[in-house]
TIKELUM-587966 format. One record per atom (N, C-alpha, C, CB): residue in one letter; x negated, y, z. Coordinates in steps of 0.2 Angstrom, whole numbers, padded with zeros to 4 digits, always signed. Atoms other than C-alpha are relative to their C-alpha. Glycine has a CB too. Layout:
REM residues N
AXYZ...
REM end
This chain:
REM residues 201
X+0001+0007-0004X-0448+0467+0332X+0006-0004+0001X-0003+0001+0008X-0004+0006+0000X-0439+0450+0330X+0002-0001+0007X-0003-0007-0002X-0004+0002-0005X-0425+0445+0338X-0002-0006+0006X+0005-0002-0003X+0005+0004-0002X-0436+0431+0345X-0006+0003+0005X-0002-0003-0004X+0003-0003-0004X-0450+0441+0350X+0001+0005+0006X-0001+0002-0004X-0004-0003-0006X-0438+0454+0360X+0004-0006+0005X+0005+0005-0004X-0004+0005-0007X-0430+0438+0370X-0009-0003+0002X+0007-0009-0004X+0006+0001-0004X-0450+0434+0373X-0002+0002+0004X-0004-0001-0001X+0001-0007-0004X-0453+0450+0379X+0005+0001+0005X+0000+0007-0005X-0005-0002-0007X-0437+0451+0390X-0002-0004+0004X+0008-0002+0000X+0004+0004-0006X-0443+0434+0399X-0006+0000+0001X+0001-0007-0001X+0008-0001-0004X-0459+0439+0403X+0002+0004+0006X-0007+0005-0004X-0003-0004-0002X-0452+0452+0409X+0002-0001+0009X+0004+0000-0004X-0004+0005-0008X-0440+0442+0422X-0005-0001+0003X+0005-0010-0002X+0003+0002-0003X-0453+0434+0425X-0006-0001+0006X+0000+0000-0003X+0006-0004-0004X-0468+0445+0430X+0006+0004+0007X-0006+0008-0007X-0004-0002-0006X-0453+0454+0440X+0002-0003+0008X+0005-0002-0004X+0001+0008-0001X-0448+0438+0447X-0007-0001+0005X+0000-0006-0008X+0006+0003-0005X-0466+0433+0454X-0001+0006+0005X-0009-0001-0005X+0003-0006-0006X-0469+0450+0461X+0002+0001+0006X+0002+0006-0002X-0002+0000-0006X-0454+0449+0471X+0000-0005+0004X+0004+0002+0001X+0000+0007-0005X-0456+0431+0478X-0007+0002+0005X-0001-0010-0007X+0006-0001-0003X-0474+0437+0483X+0000+0002+0004X-0003+0002-0002X-0002-0006-0005X-0468+0453+0491X+0005-0005+0007X+0007+0007-0007X-0001+0003-0004X-0457+0443+0501X-0001-0007+0004X+0003+0000-0002X+0005+0005-0003X-0468+0428+0505X-0002+0003+0004X-0005-0002-0003X+0004-0005-0003X-0479+0442+0512X+0001+0002+0006X-0001+0005-0004X-0002-0006-0006X-0468+0450+0521X+0004-0006+0008X+0009+0007-0004X-0002+0006-0003X-0461+0433+0530X-0006-0003+0004X+0003-0005-0006X+0005+0002-0003X-0479+0426+0533X-0001+0007+0006X-0005-0001-0006X+0003-0007-0007X-0482+0445+0542X+0006-0002+0006X+0001+0012-0004X-0005+0000-0008X-0466+0442+0553X-0001-0008+0003X+0010+0002-0002X+0002+0004-0007X-0473+0425+0559X-0007+0001+0004X+0000-0007-0003X+0006-0001-0004X-0489+0433+0562X+0002+0007+0005X-0006+0001-0004X-0003-0003-0008X-0481+0446+0573X+0002-0002+0005X+0006+0003+0000X-0002+0003-0004X-0472+0436+0580X-0003-0004+0007X+0002-0003-0003X+0006+0001-0001X-0486+0426+0585X-0006+0003+0004X-0002-0001-0004X+0004-0004-0002X-0496+0439+0592X+0004+0003+0005X-0004+0004-0005X-0005-0004-0003X-0480+0448+0599X-0001-0005+0007X+0008+0000-0004X+0000+0005-0006X-0478+0431+0610X-0006-0001+0004X+0001-0006-0003X+0007+0001-0004X-0497+0430+0616X+0000+0008+0005X-0007+0000-0007X-0004-0006-0005X-0494+0448+0623X+0005+0001+0005X+0002+0005-0004X-0004+0000-0007X-0479+0445+0632X-0001-0006+0005X+0007-0001-0002X+0002+0004-0006X-0485+0429+0639X-0005+0001+0002X+0000-0006-0001X+0004-0003-0003X-0499+0440+0644X+0001+0005+0006X-0004+0002-0004X-0006-0005-0004X-0486+0452+0653X+0000-0004+0004X+0008+0003-0003X-0004+0005-0006X-0478+0437+0661X-0004-0003+0005X+0006-0005-0003X+0006+0004-0006X-0496+0431+0668X-0001+0006+0006X-0010-0002-0005X+0003-0003-0005X-0500+0447+0676X+0006+0001+0004X-0004+0008-0001X-0003-0001-0005X-0484+0450+0683X+0006-0006+0003X+0003+0005-0001X-0003+0007-0001X-0481+0432+0687X+0009-0001-0001X-0001-0003+0008X-0006+0000+0002X-0463+0433+0679X+0004-0007+0002X+0000+0002-0006X-0005+0007-0004X-0449+0420+0687X+0000-0003-0010X+0013+0005+0004X-0002+0005+0004X-0445+0406+0675X+0006+0003-0005X+0003-0006+0005X-0006-0001+0006X-0431+0413+0665X-0004+0006-0004X+0009+0004+0004X+0005-0003+0005X-0444+0427+0657X-0002-0004-0006X-0006+0003+0003X+0006+0003+0007X-0454+0414+0648X+0005-0004-0003X-0008-0007+0002X-0005+0005+0005X-0438+0405+0642X+0002+0009-0005X+0010-0005+0007X+0001-0006+0005X-0434+0423+0635X-0004+0001-0006X-0002+0006+0004X+0005-0002+0005X-0450+0426+0627X+0000-0008-0004X-0008+0004+0004X+0000+0007+0003X-0449+0405+0621X+0006+0003-0007X+0004-0007+0008X-0006+0001+0004X-0431+0409+0613X-0004+0005-0007X+0008+0003+0004X+0000-0004+0006X-0436+0425+0604X-0006-0001-0003X+0000+0008+0001X+0006+0002+0007X-0453+0418+0595X+0003-0004-0003X-0006-0003+0001X-0006+0006+0004X-0442+0403+0592X+0005+0002-0005X+0004-0003+0005X-0005-0004+0003X-0429+0414+0584X-0003+0002-0007X+0002+0004+0005X+0001-0001+0004X-0439+0424+0575X-0005-0004-0004X+0000+0005+0001X+0005+0005+0005X-0452+0409+0569X+0006-0001-0005X-0002-0009+0004X-0003+0004+0003X-0436+0399+0564X+0002+0004-0007X+0006-0003+0004X-0004-0006+0005X-0428+0415+0552X-0006-0001-0007X+0000+0011+0006X+0005-0005+0007X-0446+0421+0543X+0000-0008-0003X-0011+0003+0003X+0002+0005+0006X-0449+0401+0538X+0005-0001-0004X-0001-0008+0003X-0003+0002+0003X-0432+0400+0532X+0001+0003-0007X+0002+0000+0003X-0001-0005+0008X-0435+0416+0520X-0006-0002-0003X+0001+0009+0001X+0006+0003+0004X-0451+0408+0515X+0001-0006-0006X-0004-0003+0004X-0003+0004+0006X-0442+0392+0509X+0003+0004-0005X+0004-0005+0001X-0003-0003+0004X-0431+0403+0501X-0001+0005-0005X+0004+0001+0002X+0005-0004+0003X-0444+0412+0492X-0006-0005-0002X-0003+0006+0005X+0004+0004-0001X-0453+0398+0486X-0007+0003-0005X+0004-0007-0002X+0007-0003+0003X-0472+0400+0481X-0001+0002-0008X-0005-0005+0000X+0001-0003+0008X-0478+0407+0463X-0003-0005-0001X-0003+0007-0003X+0006+0006+0004X-0487+0391+0454X+0000+0004-0006X+0003-0010-0001X+0000-0003+0006X-0484+0401+0437X-0007+0007+0000X+0007+0002-0002X+0006-0005+0003X-0500+0411+0429X+0004+0007+0004X-0001+0000-0010X+0000-0007+0000X-0499+0429+0435X-0003+0005-0004X-0001+0002+0005X+0005-0002+0002X-0502+0442+0426X-0003+0004+0000X+0000+0000-0002X+0008+0000-0004X-0517+0451+0426X+0001+0007+0003X-0007+0000-0005X-0003-0007-0006X-0507+0469+0435X-0002-0004+0007X+0010+0001-0001X-0002+0002-0006X-0502+0458+0448X-0006-0005+0005X+0007-0005-0001X+0007+0005-0004X-0516+0443+0451X-0006+0005+0003X-0004-0004-0006X+0003-0002-0001X-0527+0458+0451X+0000+0006+0006X+0000+0000-0005X-0003-0002-0008X-0517+0468+0466X+0000-0005+0005X+0007+0002+0001X+0000+0004-0007X-0516+0451+0475X-0008-0001+0001X+0005-0009+0000X+0007+0000-0001X-0536+0451+0473X-0003+0004+0006X-0003+0001-0006X-0001-0006-0005X-0536+0466+0480X+0003+0001+0007X+0003+0004-0003X-0003+0000-0006X-0526+0465+0495X-0001-0005+0004X+0006+0000-0001X+0003+0005-0004X-0534+0448+0500X-0008+0001+0001X+0000-0006-0004X+0007-0004-0003X-0552+0458+0500X+0001+0002+0007X-0001+0006-0005X-0002-0004-0005X-0543+0470+0511X+0004-0002+0005X+0002+0005-0003X-0002+0003-0005X-0534+0458+0522X-0007-0001+0003X+0005-0007-0001X+0007+0002-0002X-0552+0449+0525X-0004+0005+0003X-0003-0002-0004X+0006-0002-0004X-0563+0463+0529X+0005+0005+0005X-0008+0005-0006X-0003-0002-0006X-0550+0472+0539X+0001-0004+0005X+0007+0003-0001X+0001+0004-0005X-0549+0458+0549X-0005-0002+0004X+0002-0005-0001X+0005-0001-0004X-0565+0455+0553X-0003+0006+0001X-0004-0005-0002X+0004-0005-0005X-0569+0474+0557X+0003+0000+0007X+0001+0008-0002X-0004+0001-0007X-0553+0471+0569X-0005-0003+0005X+0008-0006+0000X+0005+0005-0006X-0565+0457+0577X-0005+0001+0002X-0002-0006-0001X+0006-0002-0002X-0579+0466+0578X+0000+0006+0004X-0004+0001-0005X-0005-0004-0006X-0570+0481+0585X+0004+0001+0005X+0002+0003-0001X-0002+0001-0005X-0562+0472+0597X-0006-0003+0006X+0005-0004-0001X+0006+0005-0005X-0580+0462+0604X-0003+0007+0001X-0007-0007-0004X+0001-0007-0002X-0586+0483+0603X+0003+0002+0006X+0002+0004-0006X-0005-0003-0006X-0573+0490+0613X+0001-0004+0006X+0008+0002-0003X+0000+0002-0006X-0572+0477+0626X-0007+0001+0003X+0001-0006-0001X+0006-0002-0004X-0589+0481+0629X-0002+0006+0001X-0005-0003-0002X+0003-0009-0003X-0590+0498+0629X+0003+0001+0005X+0002+0007-0005X-0003-0003-0005X-0578+0501+0640X-0003-0003+0008X+0006-0001-0001X+0002+0005-0004X-0586+0487+0652X-0007+0004+0003X+0000-0008-0004X+0005-0005+0000X-0603+0497+0649X+0000+0009+0005X+0000+0002-0008X-0002-0008-0002X-0594+0515+0654X+0003-0003+0007X+0006+0004-0005X+0001-0001-0007X-0591+0507+0671X+0007-0001+0001X-0003+0006+0003X-0007+0001+0000X-0569+0503+0667X+0002-0005-0004X+0002+0005-0003X-0001+0008+0003X-0568+0485+0664X+0007-0002-0001X-0003-0006+0006X-0007+0001+0001X-0550+0487+0668X+0003+0003-0005X+0003+0002+0004X-0001-0003+0006X-0548+0497+0652X-0003-0006-0007X-0004+0008+0000X+0000+0003+0005X-0552+0481+0642X+0006-0001-0004X-0002-0005+0002X-0008+0000+0004X-0532+0477+0637X+0001+0004-0004X+0005+0001+0003X-0002-0002+0004X-0530+0492+0632X-0004+0002-0005X+0003+0004+0001X+0002-0002+0007X-0544+0494+0621X+0002-0005-0005X-0008+0002+0000X-0003+0006+0005X-0540+0477+0613X+0005+0002-0003X+0002-0007+0004X-0007-0003+0002X-0524+0485+0611X-0002+0006-0007X+0004+0005+0010X+0001-0004+0003X-0529+0502+0603X-0004-0004-0007X-0003+0004+0003X+0004-0002+0006X-0542+0494+0590X+0006-0006-0006X-0011-0004+0000X-0005+0004+0004X-0527+0478+0584X+0004+0008-0003X+0006-0006+0007X-0003-0005+0003X-0517+0495+0581X-0003+0004-0003X+0003+0002+0003X+0002-0003+0005X-0528+0504+0572X-0003-0003-0008X-0005+0005+0003X+0001+0005+0005X-0532+0488+0560X+0007+0001-0004X-0001-0007+0004X-0006-0002+0003X-0514+0492+0554X+0001+0005-0004X+0004+0002+0004X+0000-0005+0004X-0518+0508+0547X-0003+0000-0008X-0003+0005+0003X+0003+0001+0008X-0528+0505+0531X+0004-0005-0002X-0009-0003+0000X-0005+0005+0004X-0517+0489+0528X+0007+0002-0003X+0001-0004+0004X-0005-0003+0005X-0502+0501+0526X-0001+0003-0006X+0004+0005+0003X+0003-0003+0005X-0511+0511+0513X-0002-0005-0005X-0004+0004+0002X+0004+0005+0005X-0519+0495+0505X+0006-0004-0002X-0008-0006+0004X-0005+0002+0001X-0503+0486+0505X+0008+0003-0004X+0001-0002+0006X-0005-0004+0003X-0492+0501+0502X+0006-0004+0003X+0000+0000-0007X-0006+0001-0004X-0481+0496+0516X+0000+0004+0006X+0000-0007+0001X-0002-0005-0003X-0476+0509+0527X+0001-0002+0007X+0006+0003-0003X-0001+0001-0004X-0469+0501+0541X-0007-0002+0005X+0004-0004-0001X+0006+0002-0003X-0488+0495+0546X-0003+0005+0003X-0005-0003-0004X+0003-0006-0002X-0492+0511+0548X+0004+0004+0007X+0001+0004-0007X-0005-0001-0006X-0478+0515+0560X-0003-0004+0007X+0008-0004-0002X+0003+0006-0003X-0484+0497+0569X-0007+0003+0003X-0001-0007-0005X+0008-0004-0002X-0502+0506+0571X+0002+0004+0005X-0003+0005-0007X-0003-0008-0003X-0498+0523+0576X+0003-0001+0005X+0006+0004-0005X-0004-0001-0006X-0487+0517+0588X-0004-0008+0005X+0011-0002-0003X+0007+0005-0004X-0500+0502+0595X-0005+0005+0003X-0004-0006-0005X+0006-0004+0000X-0513+0513+0596X+0002+0006+0007X-0003+0003-0010X-0004-0003-0007X-0502+0527+0607X+0001-0003+0004X+0005+0002-0001X+0000+0004-0006X-0497+0514+0619X-0006-0003+0003X+0005-0006+0000X+0007+0001-0004X-0514+0509+0621X-0004+0005+0005X-0006+0001-0005X+0004-0006-0001X-0520+0527+0624X+0006+0001+0007X-0001+0007-0008X-0005-0002-0004X-0504+0531+0635X+0003-0004+0006X+0005+0000-0005X-0004+0005-0003X-0498+0516+0645X-0005+0000+0009X+0000-0009-0006X+0004-0001-0004X-0515+0516+0657X+0001+0006+0005X-0003+0001-0003X-0002-0006-0002X-0510+0534+0664X+0007+0002+0003X-0002+0003-0005X-0005+0001+0001X-0491+0528+0665X+0001-0002+0006X+0001-0004-0004X-0004+0005-0005X-0492+0515+0679X-0007-0001+0005X+0004-0009-0003X+0005+0002-0005X-0501+0511+0695X-0008-0003-0003X+0004-0006+0004X+0004+0004+0000X-0510+0499+0690X-0004+0000-0005X+0003-0005+0001X+0003-0003+0005X-0519+0508+0675X+0000-0005-0007X-0007+0002+0003X+0002+0006+0008X-0526+0495+0660X+0004-0006+0001X-0009-0002-0001X+0000+0008-0001X-0520+0480+0669X+0007+0000+0003X-0005-0004+0006X-0008-0001-0001X-0500+0486+0671X+0002-0006-0004X+0004+0009-0003X-0004+0003+0002X-0490+0472+0665X+0006+0004-0005X+0002-0004+0004X-0002-0004+0005X-0481+0483+0656X-0004+0002-0007X+0002+0005+0004X+0001-0001+0006X-0493+0487+0645X+0000-0004-0004X-0005+0001-0001X-0002+0006+0005X-0493+0470+0638X+0006-0001-0004X-0001-0006+0005X-0005+0003+0002X-0477+0467+0638X+0003+0008-0006X+0005-0004+0008X+0001-0003+0008X-0476+0486+0627X-0002-0003-0006X-0006+0005+0001X+0005+0000+0008X-0489+0480+0613X+0005-0007-0001X-0012-0001+0001X-0005+0004+0002X-0477+0464+0614X+0008+0002-0004X+0000-0005+0006X-0007-0002+0005X-0460+0475+0609X-0002+0000-0006X+0003+0007+0001X+0000-0004+0006X-0469+0484+0595X-0001-0006-0005X-0006+0006+0000X-0001+0005+0004X-0474+0469+0586X+0007-0007+0000X-0005-0001+0001X-0005+0003+0001X-0458+0459+0588X+0006+0005-0001X+0001-0005+0006X-0004-0005+0005X-0450+0475+0582X-0002+0001-0005X+0001+0006+0003X+0002+0001+0008X-0461+0474+0567X+0003-0007-0002X-0008+0002-0002X-0003+0005+0001X-0456+0457+0564X+0006+0000-0001X-0002-0004+0004X-0008+0003+0003X-0439+0458+0565X+0002+0008-0006X+0007+0000+0008X+0003-0003+0004X-0442+0473+0554X-0002-0002-0011X-0005+0001+0005X+0002+0004+0005X-0452+0464+0542X+0004-0005-0004X-0004-0004+0003X-0005+0006+0002X-0438+0449+0542X+0005+0004-0005X+0004-0005+0007X-0005-0004+0003X-0425+0463+0538X-0001+0002-0006X+0003+0004+0002X+0001-0002+0007X-0433+0467+0522X-0002-0003-0004X-0004+0004-0001X+0001+0004+0007X-0436+0453+0514X+0006-0004-0003X-0005-0007+0002X-0007+0000+0003X-0419+0451+0508X+0001+0005-0006X+0007+0001+0006X-0003-0005+0003X-0420+0468+0499X-0010+0002-0002X+0006+0005+0006X+0006-0004+0002X-0439+0470+0494X-0003+0000-0006X-0005-0001+0003X-0001+0000+0007X-0443+0478+0480X-0007+0005-0001X+0007+0003-0003
REM end
C-alpha cells in the first residue's frame, strides 16, 4: 500500500469512527430529552393525584429544565452527521429506525389494549399501572436492538414497579406514589443517558 493510500484509509477509518460516535452521542442526548419529557408527565400526574403544593411543581419544573438544557447542550456539542455514512453504519441506522418505529407502534396498541382489558376485568383503577407496565415492556426490545443495556434496566424497573405499587399503597393503582415512582425511574434513566454521552463508545 502506498503512503497516500494508507493515509486515505486512515482518514476514512477516523471519519467512520467519528460518525459512529456522534450518532451514538446524539442518540443518547435525544433519549435524555425523551426520558425527561415523559418523566415530567408522570411526575405531573403524581402531583395532580396528590394535590401537591406549589413547591413540588417548582421542583418538577426545575428538574425537567435542568436535564433538558444539558441534553440540548450535548446535542450541540455533537453535530449532526452530514457526510455519507459507511454501508455498515447506514444499515445499522436503518434497522434501528425500523425497530424504534415498530416498537412504539406496538407500545401504542399495547396501551390501548391494556387499559381496555383492565376495565373489562372490572378494575378501572389499574389503568395507570397497565400503561406503566406496557411502557416498561417496550424498553426490552429496544435494549437488544440498540445494544444499550440501561434500557433493559429501565424496562424491568418500570414493569416491576407497575406490578408492585398497587399492592403497596392503600389507594392501589391510583396511588400518587405510582406515578412518582415511574417519574423517578425515567429521570434516573435520563441522568444516566446524559452521563454516558461524553463517553459513548
